[in-house]
N, C-alpha and C positions, 0 to 999 in steps of 0.2 A: 358556717354561714344561712345555720337561728339570724340572727344579726343583719344580712345583708337580708335577708327576709322577709323584715322587722322594717328597720329600712324602710324599703321597694313600697312596707302599705302604709308603712306614713305619709310617705310621699303623698302618694297616689290619692287617699283622707283627702291630706291637705288640698291637693289639687280637683279631689269634688268638691271641698265649703270652697274653696275661694270663688270655682262653676260656681254655683247654687249664689254666691257674694251677688255676683258678679250679675246677673241674673235681670241685679234689682234695681241697677245705676241705667237711669238712662244716661249710654254716646251722643245724644244725638244732641246734644242742647251745647250753643254758642257761643260766643259770647256775644254779650247785647249789650248797647248805650244808649239808656236813657235821655228827654230833651223835654224839657222846662221852661217856659219864657214868660221872662221877669219882667218885670214894667226899671229902665232906671231910671226914674224920678220918685215913687217908693218903695219899691222891691215884690210890689209886691207879684200874685202869677197874674195873667193876662188872660190867664183861658178861663181858672178858677171864681176870680172876678169881673167875670161874665164883660170886661170889656172885646175878649170877641171869640171866638166861640168853635169847639173842636170844628163844625163842615170846615170852618176857612188856615185847617192845617191842612199843607201839604210838604211831602217828603217826593222829593225825584231822583228816583237808581239815574245814574249816568253806572249801562253797561262796558264794559270792557267788550266780552264778541255778542250782539248783539243775538247770536241766536241760540245761548243759552241764560239760561233763567236767570231773576234775580234776588238778590240778599230780601230775606221778611219784613216786612216791613212794619208799620201795629201803630195806629189813630182808630183810640178809642176809650173809650170812659170806663173806671175803673171804683166802682165801687163809691165814695164821697171822692173819688179825682180821678185821675186821667190818666193813659200810657202810651205818650209816642217812641216810638224804638226802630229802631232797625238792628236786625242780628248780625255777623259776620261771616260773609261770605267769597270765593275767589272770582267770583266775576262781575264784582262791583266796586268799579273802581275812590270814587266821594258820591255824595246824596247833593243836594239840594233842598233848601229846608225850610218852606216860606210860610207867613201867614201873615194872614189876612194879604192890602197890599203894604207892609215894612219890605224894609230890606233880606232879601238874604240872604240865609248866608250856606254856609259852602263848604260841608267836612269828606274831605277827605281821610280811608283811609287801604291801612298796608295792611294786609292781614299775612298768619302765619299755620300749619298745621303743628301745634305742643304739640309733645312728647308724651299724654298720654298717660296710663299707670296700669294697673296687673288685671284691672274690667277696660278701659278704652284706651283702642290704636293713639290714639294723637285727635283730638278738640281744635279747630277750628278757629284761634287768640285773636285777636287785632295786635297788631307790632309795634306799626303807630297812627297816630291820629294826629289830624292835623283841622283848626278849625282858623277858615278865616282866614286861612295863608300861620299859621301860628303851632304851631308845633305843642300838642297838651302833652300832662305829665305826665307820666307811665302806669299811673292808677286808676285809669279809669273806664276798663276792666266791671262791666257789669253797674253803673256808680251810672250816677244823671247832671251829664251839665245842664250847668247856669246860661239860656243862650236869654243878654240884655235889650230889651230892644224902648 
């Protein structure tokens, strides 16, 4: 009986420890994909070299259900760099990414709910990405796509 009581106490302590650790984890972070606009001719970044400004970038979400919110789109300066990104969302089928008057790119996204771990019950993940009809490799989560212009 003593061994059973000791075992139960150990499980309770472990459970409390995991619970405390999980309070420090942000489970709301879904996968993101970042974009950079690269010159086809000299491989320089078209925003950083001054050819275009962030105000010339337009990212439009194509919502599956117009009554629900779309994904998070970020277009912002970031220190000496900039961020253009989209976050996984079950209500978004694709994004149109436009730089100035250049040919727009279409990013089609399929998402899935990941298995999660001991702290998070599941995080929205990219299952497949297609850029202008081409399927991308599956290592794109939180990666940067280079869009050649």
